[in-house]
Every structure is written in structure tokens, then in C-alpha cells.
Phi, psi and omega in degrees: 000137181295138175282132172292143175268117182246140171254131182257121169280170182299333176304322185296316179288323176299327181287349173295343187232016187279069179307332183279348181228068188303325176299310174298319177299314183292326181293310177305309180298325174299314173319300188295315187285329188234355180228352183295332179283351173286344181235165165274115184240136181216166170233183179233170172305335177299324176294315178296321179299311183297324184286326183295334175285353185292120179290325185285109182300323184292322180291319175304305176310310178305313182297314183299317184288323177301318181297320179295306184302318180276355180058043173286122184272151163278128183270115169048203183235168174281157180221172174291326178294327180293320183286322174302312171309310178304312180298326173299318178294330183280320180301315178288357181076014183279322178239135178293144178295346172281354177245034184309315180310323177292321172299325177297316182299315174308306183294325180295311178299323178292307183303318178272009171062038172295157177283319191218140162258119181257136187200153171263001186273091184289323177300316183248345182237288186284064170208156197289327178298309176304317184294317181295318183295311180300310182295332179291314182292316185301320180291316178296335180269002174093019175253114186264343180282126181293137173256120174269128178262101187233166171251169182303327174300339185269354179242343186283337181258026187266008179286000000 
């Protein structure tokens, strides 16, 4: 069976160190330690940009090291089409303009035909309403492949 292609947004890497949310941290570590190899898992340049904005130097270092330690690859590059699609999500009111990076994550995953965008961001990404709205826009824009917006709990027990 084909391995699914998963795009990780920045929240997933952040939750490796979320001591204030131990349950989510444990689930995230479980995903990285026991399930990561079951999927083709990638990030984008957007994740690196968000990490560079982290004000806490120690946290920033931990996030960068996690990407290295787990050997998470950066998938391809950004394009004008990805930006156009992200702006469409904002213009349509699906993603607030203050959360443009979230729109970019979705557009990146759509453009490169990922199966899943994995996130702990329930408000703007990992929820069924957003998934339906995003897939509706994507279809209108000529992207026929469905994108699933999920959290780690929804993929770790799929064995």
C-alpha cells in the first residue's frame, strides 16, 4: 500500500515541547517516535520562517533541532500559485488575514497534492468545517485532490 504524504504545520513540531499541554505533547512524541516512518512526512519553508520568528532562543533551537533529529525534509519551494491560493482562502473568509501563514500551509499542501495537513490548530486548520470549505475552494480553483486537515490522533492509530 502507498504511504500517505503528510505535511506538518509548525504547531506539530511545537507540541513536541508543549509542557503546558502534556497530553498533546505525549501524543505528538508518540507520532514522531512510532509512526513517522509509516508516512512520507515533510514541512515547507513556511515552517522555517515561523520558527525563525520565535522570540525564545532556547525554544527556537529546540524546534530547529527536532527538524534535524527527525530528519524532516523541506518539500520543494514556494510559488506565486501557492501565494495566490493562500490569498484566496483569506479573501473568501476561511482564514483570517492575521493568520496568513495558516493559509500558506494549506495552499502549499494543496498545490503539492499532499494527502494530509497535520496540525494541532483546531481553530484555523484541523477541523471538518475548514476542511470542507478549503476543499470546496480548491475544487473551484482546479485542484481535484481532497486535502484532509487532521490532528495526530487521527493518524497514529491507523495501523
